[in-house]
C-alpha positions as CSV (number, residue, x, y, z in Angstrom):
1,M,-65.6,123.7,-17.2
2,K,-68.4,121.6,-15.3
3,T,-67.1,118.2,-16.1
4,F,-63.4,116.2,-15.7
5,R,-63.7,113.2,-16.6
6,D,-62.2,111.0,-19.3
7,K,-60.8,114.5,-20.1
8,V,-57.2,115.9,-19.8
9,A,-55.0,117.8,-17.7
10,V,-51.6,119.5,-17.6
11,I,-49.7,120.2,-14.5
12,T,-46.1,122.0,-14.6
13,G,-44.2,122.0,-11.7
14,G,-47.1,119.1,-11.0
15,A,-44.4,116.5,-8.2
16,S,-44.9,118.4,-5.6
17,G,-46.9,121.1,-4.0
18,L,-49.9,122.6,-5.1
19,G,-49.0,121.3,-8.3
20,R,-49.1,117.7,-5.9
21,Q,-52.8,118.3,-5.1
22,F,-53.7,119.5,-8.4
23,A,-52.8,116.2,-9.8
24,N,-54.3,113.9,-7.0
25,I,-57.9,114.8,-7.3
26,A,-57.9,115.8,-11.6
27,A,-56.9,111.3,-10.9
28,R,-59.4,111.2,-8.5
29,E,-61.9,112.4,-11.2
30,G,-61.4,110.0,-13.7
31,M,-58.8,112.5,-16.0
32,K,-55.8,111.3,-18.2
33,L,-52.7,113.2,-16.5
34,V,-49.7,114.9,-18.0
35,L,-47.2,116.2,-15.5
36,A,-44.1,118.0,-15.7
37,D,-41.5,119.8,-13.3
38,V,-37.9,120.0,-13.4
39,Q,-37.2,117.8,-11.0
40,A,-36.5,113.9,-12.3
41,D,-36.7,112.0,-9.2
42,A,-39.5,113.9,-7.3
43,L,-41.6,113.3,-10.8
44,E,-41.1,109.8,-11.1
45,Q,-41.6,109.1,-8.0
46,A,-46.0,111.1,-8.4
47,T,-45.9,109.5,-11.4
48,A,-45.4,106.0,-9.7
49,E,-47.6,106.9,-6.9
50,L,-50.6,108.1,-9.1
51,R,-50.4,105.3,-11.1
52,G,-51.2,102.6,-8.1
53,Q,-54.6,104.7,-8.3
54,G,-54.6,103.4,-11.3
55,A,-54.9,106.9,-12.8
56,S,-53.3,107.5,-16.7
57,V,-50.6,109.7,-16.7
58,I,-47.4,110.4,-18.6
59,A,-44.4,112.1,-17.2
60,Q,-41.5,114.7,-19.0
61,L,-39.3,116.8,-18.2
62,C,-40.4,120.6,-18.7
63,D,-37.9,123.8,-17.9
64,V,-41.1,126.7,-18.4
65,R,-38.3,129.2,-19.1
66,K,-37.4,127.3,-22.5
67,G,-41.0,127.4,-25.3
68,E,-38.9,124.5,-27.2
69,Q,-40.0,122.5,-24.0
70,V,-43.7,123.1,-23.5
71,Q,-44.4,123.1,-26.9
72,A,-43.0,119.3,-26.6
73,L,-44.5,119.0,-23.8
74,A,-47.6,120.2,-26.1
75,D,-47.3,117.4,-28.8
76,A,-46.4,114.7,-26.1
77,A,-49.6,114.9,-24.6
78,M,-51.4,115.2,-28.1
79,T,-49.4,112.1,-28.9
80,E,-50.5,110.3,-26.6
81,F,-54.2,111.1,-25.5
82,G,-55.1,113.9,-28.4
83,A,-56.4,116.7,-26.3
84,V,-55.7,119.1,-23.9
85,H,-58.0,120.2,-21.2
86,L,-57.3,121.7,-18.3
87,V,-54.0,123.3,-17.8
88,F,-52.8,124.2,-14.9
89,N,-49.4,127.1,-15.1
90,N,-48.6,126.2,-11.8
91,A,-44.4,125.5,-12.1
92,G,-43.2,128.3,-9.6
93,V,-40.1,129.7,-8.1
94,G,-39.0,132.4,-4.7
95,S,-36.3,134.9,-4.6
96,A,-36.0,137.4,-0.8
97,G,-34.4,140.1,-0.5
98,L,-33.7,143.8,-1.0
99,I,-35.1,144.6,-4.7
100,W,-31.5,146.9,-5.6
101,E,-28.9,143.2,-3.9
102,N,-30.8,140.9,-7.0
103,T,-28.2,139.8,-9.4
104,E,-28.7,140.0,-13.4
105,A,-29.2,135.8,-12.6
106,D,-32.4,136.8,-9.9
107,W,-34.7,138.3,-12.3
108,E,-33.9,135.8,-15.4
109,W,-34.3,132.1,-13.0
110,V,-37.5,133.2,-11.0
111,M,-38.8,135.7,-14.4
112,G,-38.4,133.0,-16.7
113,V,-40.0,130.3,-14.2
114,N,-43.2,132.3,-13.3
115,V,-43.6,135.0,-15.6
116,W,-42.0,133.1,-19.3
117,G,-43.7,129.7,-18.2
118,V,-46.9,130.6,-18.3
119,I,-46.5,132.9,-20.9
120,H,-45.2,129.4,-22.9
121,G,-48.5,127.9,-20.9
122,V,-51.2,130.4,-22.3
123,R,-49.5,130.9,-26.5
124,I,-48.7,127.1,-26.4
125,F,-52.2,124.7,-25.4
126,T,-54.5,127.9,-25.6
127,R,-53.9,127.9,-29.6
128,L,-54.3,124.0,-29.4
129,M,-57.6,124.3,-27.5
130,L,-59.4,127.3,-29.9
131,E,-57.7,124.7,-32.4
132,A,-60.4,121.6,-31.1
133,A,-63.3,123.7,-29.7
134,A,-64.1,124.7,-33.6
135,K,-63.7,121.1,-34.5
136,D,-65.7,120.0,-31.5
137,A,-68.7,122.4,-30.8
138,S,-69.4,120.6,-27.1
139,F,-65.4,121.3,-26.3
140,E,-64.8,122.8,-23.0
141,G,-61.7,124.2,-21.6
142,H,-60.1,126.5,-18.5
143,I,-56.3,127.7,-18.2
144,V,-55.1,127.8,-14.0
145,N,-52.5,130.9,-13.9
146,T,-50.8,129.9,-10.6
147,A,-50.1,134.0,-8.8
148,S,-50.1,134.4,-5.4
149,M,-51.2,137.0,-2.9
150,A,-47.8,138.7,-3.5
151,G,-49.5,139.4,-7.0
152,L,-51.8,141.9,-5.4
153,L,-50.1,143.3,-2.8
154,N,-46.2,144.6,-2.5
155,A,-44.4,143.1,0.9
156,P,-40.7,144.7,1.4
157,A,-37.8,141.6,0.5
158,M,-39.6,139.7,-2.2
159,G,-39.3,142.3,-5.1
160,V,-38.6,140.1,-7.5
161,Y,-42.0,137.9,-6.8
162,N,-43.7,140.6,-6.3
163,V,-42.9,141.8,-9.6
164,S,-43.4,138.1,-11.2
165,K,-46.8,137.4,-10.2
166,H,-48.4,140.7,-10.0
167,A,-47.4,139.6,-14.0
168,V,-49.2,136.8,-14.1
169,V,-51.9,138.5,-12.5
170,S,-51.9,140.5,-15.3
171,L,-51.6,138.9,-17.9
172,S,-54.1,136.1,-16.9
173,E,-56.5,139.2,-16.2
174,T,-55.6,140.4,-20.3
175,L,-56.4,136.5,-21.6
176,Y,-60.1,136.4,-19.5
177,H,-61.2,139.3,-21.9
178,D,-59.6,138.4,-24.3
179,L,-60.7,135.1,-24.4
180,Q,-64.8,136.5,-24.0
181,L,-64.2,138.9,-26.9
182,V,-63.9,136.1,-29.3
183,G,-66.6,133.6,-27.4
184,A,-64.3,130.9,-26.7
185,P,-65.7,127.7,-24.8
186,I,-62.4,128.6,-22.5
187,G,-62.6,129.4,-19.2
188,T,-59.4,131.2,-17.2
189,S,-58.4,130.4,-13.5
190,V,-55.5,133.2,-10.9
191,L,-54.7,130.7,-8.1
192,C,-53.6,133.3,-5.3
193,P,-52.5,131.4,-2.3
194,Y,-50.9,132.6,0.5
195,F,-48.8,131.6,3.2
196,V,-49.3,127.9,2.4
197,P,-47.3,124.6,3.0
198,T,-45.3,123.3,-0.1
199,G,-41.9,123.4,-1.5
200,I,-41.4,126.8,-2.7
201,S,-39.3,128.4,0.0
202,Q,-36.4,126.0,-0.8
203,S,-37.3,126.2,-5.0
204,H,-33.6,127.1,-5.5
205,R,-32.6,123.3,-4.7
206,N,-33.9,123.5,-9.1
207,R,-32.1,126.1,-9.8
208,P,-29.9,125.5,-12.9
209,Q,-26.5,126.6,-13.4
210,D,-27.2,128.4,-16.1
211,V,-28.8,131.7,-13.1
212,R,-26.9,129.8,-10.9
213,M,-25.4,132.4,-7.7
214,T,-21.6,133.0,-8.3
215,A,-22.5,135.2,-5.1
216,G,-23.0,134.0,-1.0
217,P,-26.9,135.5,-0.2
218,T,-26.3,139.1,1.2
219,A,-27.9,139.6,4.8
220,S,-30.9,140.9,3.8
221,Q,-31.5,137.6,1.8
222,I,-30.5,135.3,4.7
223,A,-33.3,137.4,7.1
224,A,-35.9,137.6,4.0
225,Q,-35.1,133.6,3.9
226,V,-35.5,132.7,6.8
227,M,-38.8,134.9,8.0
228,T,-40.3,133.6,4.8
229,D,-39.1,129.8,6.0
230,K,-41.3,130.4,9.0
231,A,-43.5,131.7,7.0
232,V,-44.2,128.9,4.6
233,S,-44.2,126.6,7.3
234,S,-47.0,127.4,9.7
235,G,-49.4,127.9,6.9
236,K,-52.8,126.9,8.3
237,V,-54.8,126.0,4.9
238,S,-52.7,122.9,2.9
239,A,-52.0,122.3,-0.5
240,G,-54.6,119.9,-0.3
241,E,-57.4,122.1,0.9
242,V,-55.5,125.0,-1.7
243,A,-56.6,122.2,-4.4
244,E,-60.3,121.6,-3.5
245,I,-60.5,125.4,-3.4
246,T,-59.3,124.9,-7.1
247,F,-61.7,121.8,-9.1
248,K,-64.8,124.0,-6.8
249,A,-64.1,127.5,-8.7
250,I,-62.9,125.8,-11.7
251,A,-67.0,124.3,-11.8
252,D,-68.4,127.4,-11.4
253,G,-66.2,129.6,-13.2
254,Q,-64.7,131.7,-11.2
255,F,-61.5,133.3,-12.0
256,Y,-59.8,134.4,-8.6
257,I,-59.0,132.0,-6.4
258,Y,-58.3,132.7,-3.2
259,S,-56.8,130.2,0.0
260,H,-57.1,132.9,2.7
261,P,-59.7,135.3,1.3
262,E,-58.2,136.9,5.1
263,A,-55.9,138.8,3.0
264,L,-58.6,141.2,0.7
265,A,-58.1,143.4,3.7
266,G,-54.5,144.8,3.1
267,V,-55.2,144.5,-0.9
268,R,-58.6,146.5,-0.6
269,L,-56.7,149.9,1.2
270,N,-53.5,149.1,-1.2
271,L,-56.8,149.9,-4.3
272,E,-58.2,152.4,-2.2
273,S,-54.7,154.5,-2.4
274,V,-54.6,153.8,-5.8
275,V,-57.1,155.8,-5.9
276,A,-56.5,158.6,-3.5
277,G,-53.5,158.7,-5.0
278,T,-51.4,158.1,-1.4
279,N,-48.7,156.4,-0.7
280,P,-48.4,153.5,-0.9
281,P,-50.4,151.9,2.4
282,D,-48.4,149.4,5.3
283,P,-48.7,145.8,4.2
284,Y,-47.7,144.5,7.5
285,A,-50.2,147.1,9.5
286,A,-52.7,144.1,10.4
287,T,-49.2,142.7,11.5
288,P,-46.9,145.3,12.7
289,Q,-44.7,142.2,15.4
290,I,-43.7,141.2,11.6
291,R,-42.4,144.6,10.4
292,E,-40.7,145.2,13.5
293,L,-39.2,141.6,13.4
294,L,-37.8,142.3,9.9
295,K,-36.9,145.5,10.4
296,A,-34.9,144.3,13.6
297,K,-33.3,141.3,11.2
298,M,-32.3,143.6,8.6
299,Q,-30.4,145.9,10.5
300,G,-27.6,146.5,8.6
301,A,-28.6,145.0,6.0
302,S,-28.8,148.1,4.0
303,K,-25.5,149.3,4.1
304,P,-23.2,148.4,1.3
305,Q,-19.9,146.3,2.4
306,G,-16.9,146.6,2.8
């Protein structure tokens, strides 16, 4: 996708974090915006700010776990602008702790947003783009799915999140191959950020009632939350910088997008162990101090209470 001006961008999780920065750049590039989020006040503020910059924007509350709400988002985009060219399946939430301590509600919430949200976005918006391409030989589109380095690595005490982001990487790679198979003029990228200062570590603030926590967090969840908060807040690459990298990758037709390419050393080690059939390597081999700190915080966390 080489040109952005006057094209239409749909952004889920568009009111904060990476989504908000995608919206800033899209507006700067002269795109029309369709913002979706579950946080009404942040969505209202983002919409007002972007309109104040002269952007053409519509906004809609949308729980991406729900297919009918993603369909309503697509319908609103088509009614207002008549087309969709660029889709950021970006809404995401985080969860931590020892994997056997995650409840069914934890799994339903994280997989619902991180995986089903992307599934619904791909299922609904790809068809719209294909229909547009069939009518217009000059049509070009692109889909960006936000995964994580956690979709390429498996750090301990992040099990639910790891599983969800591995699914997004797999879905995205398959989408890429399927679009290539039919010769569609639609590009695909998977964004794998590492620790970037956004609000994802505090995503439980928007956790819906139907998947609410029914008991206090376990010791491992508290420890992992503290570690995650610290890692995210101390990230040196900003959400704005990641958004700039992402738009350049879209223009270049680049599939894999990384915020911290240096983290790929761990990915290489992991893949080498897969090929060799050896046991998984330590994801903290390059930063043993993090593993030791996490282990210290986990003392006693793995023992059943009572």
